[in-house]
N, C-alpha and C positions, 0 to 999 in steps of 0.2 A: 358156238360155240367152237374153234378148233387147235388140233391135238400137233404139237414139233414133235414126233422125233429122234429124236442125237443118236448116231453111231459112234462112237470113239476109241478111236486102235490107237488101241495106249501101248507104250513104249516096252521089249521087253523088260521083264522084274520091275518094273514100274506099280502092279494093276492094285500091291494092297496101298501104297502111296496115296494113288487116286481116290480108293476106295475113302483114306483116310479122312482126305478132302474134304470128300464130301461132306459124311456122316457130322463133323466137325464142322467146319465152317458153310459147307456149297448152301444144305438143306434151309437151315435159319435165313439165309442169305435170301435164299427165293422165293423163302413166305413173308420175308420183310419185304419182298419189291412181290411178289401178287403173281408172284409163277407158284401151279398148282402142280403138283408134281403128282402124274398118277401113278408110277411106276420106276421102279428097274429091271435091269435084268442082264445076267453074265449065259456066256456060252456051255454046257453043258459039257459036247462034242459039236462040230464042227472041222468047217475045214479052218480057222484063226479062235483062239483059244486066247486072245490078248483085245477083244470088245466089248467094250460096255457096252448098252444099249435103257433109252431111258425115255420118257414121251410126259411130254407139258402140256399146259392146256394153260390156252385164253380165253377170252371172251369174243378179240377180232383181232386183225391184225394191225389192229393202232396198238390194241394192248399189250398185247407179247414188241411188236416195237419199246411201249417205254418202259419196260419191264427192264425187258432186257440192258438198255441204258439206263439204266439206272443199278442193276447190278454189277455188268463191267467196269465204270465208274467210280463202284462203291469200294472207296478208301478203305474196310477190315477186305475188301478180296480179294484189291490189287495189292494186300500187303501177304496173301493166304498163297495167295497163289506163285511170289515172290518167295514165299518161304519151301514149301511146298515143289519149288525146283529149282536149288539150289543147288543139286546133285546131276538136275540136267533134266531136261524138261519131262511131264508122264504125260504128253497126251502127242503122239503122229503127228496124227489124221482126225476131221473129224468131216459126216456130212450129215445131212438138215434134210428134212423135207417138213415141210407146213399139208398138213393133210387133212381134210373136213367131210362130216362123216358122211357118207351115205341117209335113205332114208328109210330104208332100217332094220340101220343100224340100231342096237340096245341104249351102246351108248352118245350119249345128244353133246 
């Protein structure tokens, strides 16, 4: 099992829009394409309140590649992304890390 941590820097004033897109479209499409969501987080306090964090899981890197390729080419995703960004981008930057659990991690 591998995990992917994604940190989205959200455009000012667009947090509600990105959360709506995840809730109404993205979560369902993740499930459709085999992207297992571990969780989502939003800062309570800290240097940047315009960030959204989430972690997803895959069997291995090949699974990640297949799932992500299918997700980003899904016509429903392409349409939802375009519609949600008709008034401008929602995400300014994305940082991605691929993580492998240590041998003593409770989460494998």
